[in-house]
DRENMIMI-859909 format. One record per residue (C-alpha): x, y, z; residue in three letters. Coordinates in nm, 4 decimals. Layout:
N
((X Y Z) 'ala');
...
// end
This chain:
169
((-12.0145 -5.7347 -4.7220) 'met');
((-12.3811 -5.9640 -4.7375) 'arg');
((-12.5810 -5.6152 -4.5785) 'lys');
((-12.4154 -5.4588 -4.8716) 'leu');
((-12.5359 -5.7000 -5.1330) 'ala');
((-12.8976 -5.6419 -4.9428) 'ile');
((-12.8754 -5.3340 -4.9892) 'gly');
((-12.7833 -5.3194 -5.3297) 'val');
((-13.0589 -5.5738 -5.4115) 'ala');
((-13.3208 -5.3218 -5.2035) 'thr');
((-13.2317 -5.0681 -5.3763) 'leu');
((-13.2525 -5.2419 -5.7491) 'cys');
((-13.6262 -5.3165 -5.6309) 'leu');
((-13.6891 -4.9496 -5.5760) 'met');
((-13.6133 -4.8501 -5.8779) 'thr');
((-13.6777 -4.9361 -6.2297) 'val');
((-13.4827 -4.7629 -6.4491) 'ser');
((-13.6816 -4.4783 -6.6513) 'ala');
((-13.4509 -4.6022 -7.0203) 'gly');
((-13.6093 -4.9971 -6.9820) 'ala');
((-13.6723 -5.1554 -7.3191) 'gln');
((-14.0808 -5.1401 -7.3480) 'thr');
((-14.2448 -5.4947 -7.3832) 'val');
((-14.5548 -5.6035 -7.5003) 'pro');
((-14.6439 -5.7779 -7.1866) 'tyr');
((-14.7023 -5.6942 -6.7908) 'ser');
((-14.3344 -5.7618 -6.6462) 'phe');
((-14.1920 -5.6962 -6.3922) 'trp');
((-13.7858 -5.7108 -6.2494) 'ser');
((-13.6356 -5.7656 -5.9246) 'gly');
((-13.4090 -5.9981 -5.6893) 'ala');
((-13.4196 -6.2910 -5.5232) 'ala');
((-13.2504 -6.3842 -5.2276) 'val');
((-13.1827 -6.7838 -5.1704) 'phe');
((-13.2403 -6.9214 -4.7963) 'asp');
((-13.1860 -7.2517 -4.8177) 'lys');
((-12.9648 -7.4878 -5.0664) 'thr');
((-13.0181 -7.9013 -5.0446) 'thr');
((-12.6783 -8.0573 -4.9993) 'ala');
((-12.6806 -8.1478 -5.3290) 'ala');
((-12.6681 -7.8062 -5.4794) 'cys');
((-12.3474 -7.8056 -5.3755) 'asn');
((-12.1794 -8.0773 -5.6561) 'asn');
((-12.1714 -7.8317 -5.9209) 'asn');
((-12.5309 -7.6661 -5.8490) 'gly');
((-12.3606 -7.3232 -5.8155) 'asn');
((-12.6237 -7.1596 -5.5700) 'ile');
((-12.5089 -7.1883 -5.1705) 'ala');
((-12.7816 -7.0275 -4.9229) 'ala');
((-12.7400 -6.6485 -4.8603) 'gly');
((-12.6507 -6.5984 -5.2764) 'asp');
((-12.8279 -6.3322 -5.4418) 'ile');
((-12.9429 -6.2778 -5.8758) 'ala');
((-13.0976 -6.0148 -6.0041) 'phe');
((-13.4904 -6.1700 -6.1216) 'ser');
((-13.7481 -6.1374 -6.3414) 'asp');
((-14.0994 -6.2403 -6.3150) 'tyr');
((-14.3193 -6.2715 -6.5838) 'arg');
((-14.7555 -6.3072 -6.4945) 'ala');
((-14.9974 -6.4013 -6.8269) 'leu');
((-15.2805 -6.1008 -6.8250) 'gln');
((-15.4205 -6.2715 -7.1632) 'gly');
((-15.2530 -5.8946 -7.3867) 'ile');
((-15.1798 -5.9738 -7.7813) 'asp');
((-14.8214 -6.0787 -7.8350) 'gly');
((-14.8097 -6.2720 -7.5160) 'glu');
((-14.5750 -6.5418 -7.4145) 'pro');
((-14.8427 -6.9132 -7.3670) 'thr');
((-14.6789 -6.9952 -7.0140) 'his');
((-14.5964 -6.7841 -6.7514) 'pro');
((-14.2162 -6.7896 -6.5820) 'gly');
((-13.9277 -6.6201 -6.3528) 'ile');
((-13.5455 -6.5970 -6.4504) 'thr');
((-13.2423 -6.5932 -6.1839) 'phe');
((-12.9475 -6.4358 -6.3309) 'met');
((-12.5924 -6.4169 -6.1748) 'phe');
((-12.2175 -6.2911 -6.3418) 'ala');
((-12.2220 -6.5605 -6.6112) 'arg');
((-12.5229 -6.7462 -6.5921) 'ser');
((-12.9362 -6.7262 -6.5392) 'gly');
((-13.1754 -6.9812 -6.5332) 'his');
((-13.5325 -6.9344 -6.6991) 'ala');
((-13.8256 -7.1853 -6.5638) 'phe');
((-14.1865 -7.1747 -6.7870) 'phe');
((-14.4341 -7.2995 -6.5577) 'glu');
((-14.5769 -7.6182 -6.7747) 'thr');
((-14.8704 -7.7846 -6.5746) 'gly');
((-14.9420 -7.9097 -6.2549) 'gly');
((-15.2240 -7.7275 -5.9637) 'thr');
((-15.0221 -7.4311 -5.9912) 'ala');
((-15.2409 -7.0990 -6.1256) 'asp');
((-15.1488 -7.1265 -6.5011) 'pro');
((-15.1427 -6.7544 -6.5252) 'asn');
((-14.9246 -6.6452 -6.1603) 'thr');
((-14.7466 -6.9861 -6.1092) 'met');
((-14.8953 -6.9376 -5.7309) 'asn');
((-14.9139 -7.3234 -5.6030) 'gly');
((-14.7572 -7.6149 -5.6878) 'asn');
((-14.6672 -7.6930 -6.0438) 'gly');
((-14.3813 -7.8123 -6.2913) 'ser');
((-14.2059 -7.6114 -6.6047) 'tyr');
((-13.8980 -7.6922 -6.7966) 'asn');
((-13.6302 -7.4476 -6.8023) 'ala');
((-13.2820 -7.4052 -6.9379) 'tyr');
((-12.9558 -7.2851 -6.8198) 'leu');
((-12.7731 -7.0148 -6.9750) 'ile');
((-12.4271 -7.0316 -6.9677) 'arg');
((-12.1860 -6.7138 -7.0525) 'gly');
((-12.1897 -6.3672 -6.9103) 'ser');
((-12.3060 -6.2195 -7.2485) 'val');
((-12.5432 -6.4380 -7.4511) 'thr');
((-12.9380 -6.3890 -7.3803) 'thr');
((-12.9671 -6.7342 -7.5987) 'ile');
((-13.0087 -7.0925 -7.3635) 'pro');
((-12.6433 -7.3093 -7.4181) 'asn');
((-12.8003 -7.5195 -7.6679) 'pro');
((-12.5883 -7.7919 -7.5432) 'ser');
((-12.8350 -7.8226 -7.2191) 'ser');
((-13.1845 -7.7758 -7.4007) 'gly');
((-13.4353 -7.7709 -7.1249) 'thr');
((-13.4465 -7.9690 -6.8035) 'tyr');
((-13.7723 -8.0420 -6.5686) 'pro');
((-13.8620 -8.0204 -6.2456) 'gly');
((-14.0920 -7.8613 -5.9685) 'thr');
((-14.1786 -7.5843 -5.8136) 'phe');
((-14.3953 -7.4809 -5.5171) 'lys');
((-14.4716 -7.0756 -5.5175) 'phe');
((-14.6330 -6.7904 -5.2435) 'lys');
((-14.7379 -6.5644 -5.5528) 'val');
((-14.8658 -6.2300 -5.4007) 'lys');
((-15.1237 -6.0353 -5.4275) 'pro');
((-15.2577 -6.3678 -5.5776) 'thr');
((-15.4512 -6.1462 -5.8772) 'thr');
((-15.1747 -6.0043 -6.0967) 'ile');
((-15.3297 -5.7156 -6.3331) 'thr');
((-15.0814 -5.5535 -6.6688) 'ser');
((-15.0752 -5.2579 -6.3524) 'thr');
((-14.9618 -5.4069 -6.0549) 'thr');
((-14.7279 -5.2300 -5.9006) 'asp');
((-14.5048 -5.4997 -5.7149) 'ser');
((-14.5137 -5.8877 -5.6435) 'ile');
((-14.3267 -6.1010 -5.3747) 'thr');
((-14.2883 -6.4938 -5.4071) 'ile');
((-14.1621 -6.6986 -5.1258) 'asp');
((-14.0810 -6.9778 -5.3738) 'gly');
((-13.8850 -7.3278 -5.3653) 'gln');
((-13.7105 -7.5184 -5.7033) 'ile');
((-13.6527 -7.8563 -5.7320) 'thr');
((-13.3629 -7.9685 -5.9720) 'asn');
((-13.1742 -7.6159 -5.9790) 'trp');
((-12.9351 -7.6732 -6.2640) 'arg');
((-13.0671 -8.0489 -6.3518) 'asn');
((-12.9470 -8.1338 -6.0226) 'ile');
((-13.1257 -8.4478 -5.9080) 'ala');
((-13.1414 -8.3797 -5.5166) 'gly');
((-13.0858 -7.9852 -5.5291) 'cys');
((-13.3419 -7.7974 -5.4034) 'thr');
((-13.3507 -7.4521 -5.3491) 'val');
((-13.5729 -7.2198 -5.1397) 'thr');
((-13.5812 -6.8313 -5.2085) 'phe');
((-13.7189 -6.4728 -5.1750) 'arg');
((-13.7853 -6.2651 -5.4465) 'ala');
((-13.9178 -5.9320 -5.4936) 'ala');
((-14.0239 -5.7821 -5.8179) 'tyr');
((-14.1522 -5.3724 -5.9251) 'arg');
((-14.3539 -5.3335 -6.2907) 'leu');
((-14.1234 -5.2928 -6.5483) 'ala');
((-14.2161 -4.9353 -6.7578) 'pro');
((-14.4313 -5.0030 -7.0627) 'gln');
// end
């Protein structure tokens, strides 16, 4: 079953729907595989090693109308997590390196807004983004990453690998 799930995720990475919504800034879609989670994640972390999530990534290229922080999201069946860089020594355009974030937990299976009762929560990340220079026409991006304070759970750290393709403009 796991091989089937990885195969489906790989297929999703290789194909971006021609009917996808146009966005005013560069946007990459793909999937992430979670390689490791700490023991603290087992207590309501809703994440375990081997889990796969659809994921979107946004770098900054100075395009008018673009959001002011790079970000990454992970979407599961009934929840999602959106992380936006807020500081640190990571590249402020790509999140490459060590940084801090503010995140939203998005609850519910059919919602596009964060759960108002959860608000934002802080944490840190360590990403290796390739390529290190990203333009609005960069076709594919990979991230090897680590995120602390997953789902606002102290001591819950996840390690993941993600691959993305440029969404249609």
